[in-house]
Each structure stands twice: as C-alpha cells, then as structure tokens.
C-alpha positions as CSV (number, residue, x, y, z in Angstrom):
1,M,-23.7,-46.4,43.0
2,V,-20.9,-49.4,42.1
3,D,-20.1,-47.3,39.1
4,R,-20.0,-43.7,41.2
5,L,-17.3,-45.6,43.7
6,K,-15.6,-46.3,40.9
7,Q,-15.6,-43.5,39.7
8,E,-14.6,-41.6,42.7
9,Y,-11.4,-44.1,43.8
10,G,-10.3,-45.4,40.1
11,E,-7.7,-48.0,41.0
12,R,-7.5,-47.9,44.6
13,I,-11.0,-50.2,44.9
14,Q,-11.7,-53.4,42.5
15,V,-15.5,-54.7,42.6
16,A,-16.2,-58.5,42.2
17,W,-19.4,-59.2,41.6
18,K,-20.7,-62.9,43.2
19,A,-24.2,-65.1,42.5
20,F,-26.5,-64.7,44.7
21,E,-30.6,-66.4,43.9
22,L,-33.0,-64.7,46.2
23,R,-35.9,-67.2,45.5
24,P,-33.8,-70.7,43.7
25,E,-36.1,-73.6,43.8
26,P,-37.8,-74.9,45.6
27,V,-39.0,-71.4,46.6
28,P,-42.4,-70.1,45.1
29,L,-41.5,-66.9,43.4
30,P,-43.7,-63.9,44.1
31,Q,-46.4,-63.0,41.6
32,P,-45.2,-60.1,39.3
33,A,-47.1,-56.6,39.7
34,T,-49.6,-57.2,41.5
35,P,-51.5,-54.5,43.1
36,A,-49.8,-54.4,46.6
37,R,-46.4,-55.0,44.5
38,I,-46.9,-52.0,42.3
39,Q,-47.7,-50.2,45.8
40,R,-45.1,-51.1,47.3
41,W,-42.6,-50.3,44.7
42,E,-43.7,-47.1,43.7
43,A,-44.0,-46.1,47.4
44,S,-40.1,-47.1,48.3
45,V,-38.2,-48.7,44.9
46,L,-38.8,-46.1,42.6
47,P,-38.4,-43.3,44.4
48,M,-35.2,-44.5,45.9
49,A,-33.9,-45.6,42.2
50,A,-34.7,-41.9,41.2
51,E,-32.6,-40.5,43.8
52,R,-29.5,-42.4,42.3
53,G,-30.4,-41.5,38.4
54,L,-31.9,-45.2,37.7
55,I,-34.4,-45.8,35.5
56,M,-37.1,-49.1,36.5
57,K,-40.4,-50.0,36.4
58,V,-41.6,-52.3,37.8
59,P,-41.0,-55.9,36.4
60,P,-43.9,-57.8,34.4
61,V,-42.0,-61.5,35.5
62,S,-40.3,-63.3,38.5
63,P,-37.3,-64.8,36.7
64,R,-35.3,-68.0,38.5
65,T,-32.0,-66.6,38.1
66,R,-29.2,-69.2,37.5
67,L,-28.8,-69.0,33.9
68,T,-28.5,-65.2,34.3
69,F,-25.4,-65.8,37.0
70,Q,-24.0,-68.2,34.5
71,A,-24.6,-65.6,32.0
72,V,-22.7,-63.2,33.0
73,E,-19.8,-65.6,34.3
74,L,-19.6,-66.6,30.3
75,A,-19.3,-62.6,30.0
76,R,-16.6,-62.3,32.3
77,E,-14.3,-64.8,30.7
78,H,-14.5,-62.6,27.5
79,G,-14.0,-59.2,29.4
80,A,-17.1,-58.1,29.0
81,F,-18.5,-58.4,32.3
82,D,-19.6,-54.8,32.8
83,A,-21.9,-55.1,29.6
84,M,-23.5,-57.8,29.5
85,H,-24.5,-57.0,33.8
86,R,-26.1,-54.0,32.5
87,A,-27.8,-55.1,29.6
88,I,-29.3,-57.9,32.0
89,F,-30.2,-55.0,34.5
90,E,-31.4,-52.9,31.6
91,A,-33.7,-55.6,30.2
92,F,-35.5,-56.6,33.3
93,F,-36.1,-52.7,35.1
94,C,-36.7,-51.3,32.0
95,R,-38.3,-53.7,29.4
96,G,-39.4,-56.0,32.0
97,L,-38.3,-59.0,30.0
98,D,-37.7,-63.0,31.2
99,I,-34.1,-62.3,32.5
100,G,-34.1,-66.1,33.7
101,D,-34.8,-67.2,30.2
102,A,-32.1,-69.0,27.8
103,D,-33.4,-67.5,24.8
104,V,-33.2,-63.9,26.1
105,L,-29.6,-64.2,27.6
106,A,-29.1,-65.4,23.7
107,D,-30.4,-62.3,22.4
108,L,-28.5,-60.1,25.1
109,A,-25.0,-61.3,24.6
110,G,-25.2,-60.5,21.2
111,P,-23.9,-56.9,21.2
112,F,-20.6,-58.5,23.1
113,D,-18.8,-61.0,20.9
114,L,-20.3,-63.7,22.7
115,G,-23.0,-64.5,20.2
116,P,-26.6,-66.1,20.8
117,A,-25.0,-69.5,19.5
118,L,-22.5,-69.5,21.9
119,M,-24.4,-68.3,24.9
120,K,-26.9,-71.1,24.5
121,R,-24.5,-73.8,24.4
122,T,-23.0,-72.5,27.5
123,L,-26.4,-72.7,29.1
124,E,-27.4,-75.7,27.6
125,A,-24.0,-77.5,28.5
126,G,-24.5,-75.8,32.3
127,T,-20.3,-74.6,31.9
128,Y,-20.4,-72.1,34.7
129,L,-23.1,-74.2,37.2
130,N,-20.9,-75.5,39.5
131,H,-19.3,-72.6,39.7
132,V,-22.4,-70.4,40.5
133,L,-23.5,-72.9,43.4
134,E,-19.9,-72.4,44.7
135,Q,-20.1,-68.8,45.1
136,E,-24.2,-69.0,46.0
137,Q,-22.4,-71.8,49.1
138,L,-20.6,-69.3,49.9
139,A,-22.9,-66.5,50.4
140,R,-24.9,-68.4,52.7
141,D,-21.7,-69.1,54.8
142,L,-20.9,-65.5,54.9
143,G,-24.7,-65.0,56.7
144,I,-26.0,-63.4,53.7
145,T,-29.9,-63.9,52.6
146,G,-30.8,-61.0,50.8
147,V,-30.2,-58.2,48.3
148,P,-28.3,-55.9,48.2
149,A,-25.5,-56.5,50.4
150,M,-21.6,-56.0,50.0
151,L,-18.8,-56.8,51.5
152,V,-16.2,-54.3,51.6
153,G,-13.1,-55.3,52.4
154,D,-9.7,-57.7,51.3
155,D,-10.6,-60.2,53.7
156,L,-13.6,-61.8,54.0
157,A,-13.6,-62.9,57.3
158,T,-12.7,-59.1,58.2
159,A,-14.8,-57.2,55.9
160,E,-17.4,-55.1,56.9
161,P,-20.7,-55.7,55.1
162,V,-23.1,-53.1,53.7
163,I,-26.8,-55.1,53.5
164,G,-29.7,-53.0,51.7
165,A,-30.0,-49.5,49.5
166,V,-27.8,-47.4,51.6
167,P,-26.8,-43.7,50.9
168,Y,-23.9,-43.5,48.6
169,E,-22.2,-41.5,51.9
170,W,-22.8,-44.2,54.1
171,M,-21.1,-46.7,51.2
172,K,-17.5,-44.2,50.8
173,A,-17.1,-43.9,54.4
174,T,-16.9,-47.8,54.3
175,V,-14.7,-48.1,51.4
176,D,-12.2,-45.4,53.6
177,R,-12.3,-47.3,56.4
178,A,-11.2,-50.3,54.1
179,L,-8.5,-48.4,52.6
180,L,-7.4,-47.1,56.2
181,G,-7.6,-50.2,57.2
182,D,-10.0,-49.4,60.2
183,S,-13.2,-51.8,59.6
184,L,-12.1,-54.3,62.1
185,E,-11.6,-51.7,64.5
186,W,-15.2,-49.6,63.8
187,R,-17.1,-53.5,63.2
188,R,-15.8,-54.3,67.2
189,R,-16.9,-50.5,68.6
190,S,-20.4,-50.9,66.6
191,L,-20.5,-54.4,68.4
192,R,-19.7,-52.7,72.0
193,S,-21.8,-50.0,71.8
194,S,-25.4,-52.3,70.5
195,I,-24.0,-54.4,74.0
196,P,-26.9,-53.5,76.5
197,L,-24.7,-52.8,79.8
198,K,-26.3,-54.4,83.0
199,A,-27.3,-51.7,85.3
200,D,-24.5,-52.4,88.0
201,E,-21.6,-51.4,85.0
C-alpha cells in the first residue's frame, strides 16, 4: 500500500518509517504456527495480503525485533532503507526466517553494499539502539499500541491516525485531507459525531 501511495503521489509525500516493537522483552512471544494461529491467518491475514498482491506464509518463528530495527537504521544511513526493509519482509513472511537473529540480518545486508561484517559489528555495538528506543518511546507517547499504524500529516500534533489494515481508498482519502490541510477539521467532526447527545439537546 505504501509503495502504491508513493507511485500515485510521487514527491508530494514522504514516508518516514519508525520503530515499534509489538512484543518487546519481557512480553511473552506467541507460539508460532499453532493450529489456532494458522486458522486466524488463513481466515484473515492471508486473504487480505492476497488482495494487496502480497505473497505471505504463516511464519514458523516469533522473533524479537529490536535488532531488526537497528539493522534498518544502518541501511537507512547507507541509502538502502527501502531495499533492506523489503528484504526483511520477504525473509520473514515468505521464507520464514528469524529476522531477530543477527546472523540472518547480516546475510540480508550482503546485497546492499552494507556487508555482513559491518552489519554484525553495528548490531553487536548497539550503534543505533538508543535511536530505536527513542522512536519506540515516541510511539508510546502518541498512544500507539499495535501495528500497522500510520500518522498522516506534517505535524504529529494534528496528524490523522490510521490504525489497522485499512483499504487503499481509505488511506488515499487520509493523504488527500492532509495535503489539503483538512485533517484537523475532519478529526474534530469525527469526534463530535462520536459523542452521544443528551436527550434534551
């Protein structure tokens, strides 16, 4: 969906990906590929992915992702963010790799002029750890508790939140409102319409 937005709007929009760990330590990780989880994915996640032209499988692992976000920050600094981001997505959702493992991330960095050795050194040193933690704190401050989540607008104070997997048309309408400067007024109207009126009003 983000790629489609970039194609449609071009230089009129900029996308800034930020870190958010869904289950940071010590939050327990779910058991991967249990019958119940497979059933949920087959009923909702996989059909929705197919509608968006994505090829996905039920992941056989449940990784921690703090190292993952540090890896993409290194890629961002070297101008390879989009490529590394896509490689990580495919490694997890298509190949079932543990994207929280430093060796896996080092292998993924090979084709992007980063090199496995640089990736491993960076992850071992925690070069981008504080940067990732700052991004995660920002997400908590903004009230974000799950993924996918996007804030659309130039100012986080007035940006319109889009939470969950929504249709492309919904996201496009949100971007259009932001470009027209109508996001804040739309949020105010939405808030007013969600407040029940008293009987005598």
